[in-house]
C-alpha positions in Angstrom: -30.2 -65.4 -27.4 -28.9 -68.1 -25.2 -30.5 -69.2 -21.9 -30.1 -66.7 -19.1 -29.0 -64.0 -21.5 -30.9 -60.7 -21.2 -31.0 -57.4 -23.3 -31.1 -54.1 -21.6 -32.0 -51.0 -23.3 -30.7 -47.5 -22.2 -31.4 -44.0 -23.6 -29.1 -41.1 -22.7 -29.5 -37.4 -23.7 -26.7 -34.8 -23.6 -26.9 -31.0 -23.1 -24.4 -28.3 -24.2 -22.0 -27.3 -21.4 -19.5 -24.8 -22.5 -17.8 -26.2 -25.5 -18.6 -29.7 -24.6 -21.5 -31.9 -23.6 -22.9 -32.9 -20.3 -24.7 -36.3 -19.8 -28.2 -36.2 -18.3 -29.4 -39.2 -16.3 -29.8 -42.4 -18.4 -33.2 -43.9 -18.6 -34.1 -47.5 -19.1 -36.5 -48.7 -22.0 -38.5 -51.8 -22.0 -37.4 -53.0 -25.4 -35.9 -51.9 -28.7 -39.0 -50.1 -30.0 -39.5 -48.3 -26.7 -35.8 -47.1 -26.8 -36.2 -45.9 -30.3 -39.3 -43.9 -29.4 -37.8 -42.6 -26.2 -34.4 -41.3 -27.9 -36.6 -39.2 -30.2 -38.4 -37.6 -27.3 -35.3 -37.2 -25.2 -33.4 -35.4 -28.0 -35.9 -32.7 -28.3 -34.3 -29.5 -27.1 -31.0 -31.2 -26.3 -27.6 -31.3 -28.1 -28.3 -35.0 -28.8 -29.2 -38.5 -27.5 -28.4 -42.1 -28.0 -30.2 -45.4 -27.6 -28.1 -48.4 -26.7 -28.7 -52.3 -26.3 -26.5 -54.3 -24.1 -26.7 -58.2 -24.1 -25.4 -60.4 -21.4 -25.8 -62.8 -18.5 -26.5 -60.6 -15.5 -26.3 -63.6 -13.1 -22.8 -64.3 -14.3 -21.8 -60.6 -14.6 -20.8 -61.2 -18.3 -21.8 -58.5 -20.8 -21.2 -58.0 -24.5 -20.1 -54.6 -25.9 -23.0 -52.2 -26.1 -24.7 -51.8 -29.5 -25.7 -48.3 -30.5 -29.3 -48.4 -31.9 -29.7 -44.7 -32.8 -27.9 -41.4 -32.4 -29.7 -38.1 -32.8 -27.7 -34.9 -32.9 -24.3 -34.5 -31.1 -23.1 -37.0 -28.6 -19.7 -37.6 -27.1 -16.9 -39.1 -29.3 -17.1 -42.4 -27.5 -19.9 -43.2 -29.9 -17.5 -43.0 -32.7 -18.8 -43.5 -36.2 -22.3 -43.6 -34.9 -22.8 -39.9 -35.0 -25.6 -39.8 -37.5 -26.6 -36.4 -38.7 -30.2 -36.9 -37.6 -31.4 -33.3 -37.0 -34.4 -32.5 -34.9 -35.6 -28.9 -34.9 -35.5 -27.4 -31.5 
């Protein structure tokens, strides 16, 4: 990682709403391991959840494309091929 670059970690869960999904408020994680633990917890009882890392230079307002770390269950199509069939019993 270059000087000034920072990684942020976000976890987002989704609940069923009609025939679609509704996003719940995103939560920040401290690091990748924390995000991976948190996505497991947040997916419980939900349609699905996703953990994301985004690298960039906050001071410059420059950010790279987000990297999907893990998907559990059903998430919006924006996550494309990352819809991994990880099933958590509800």
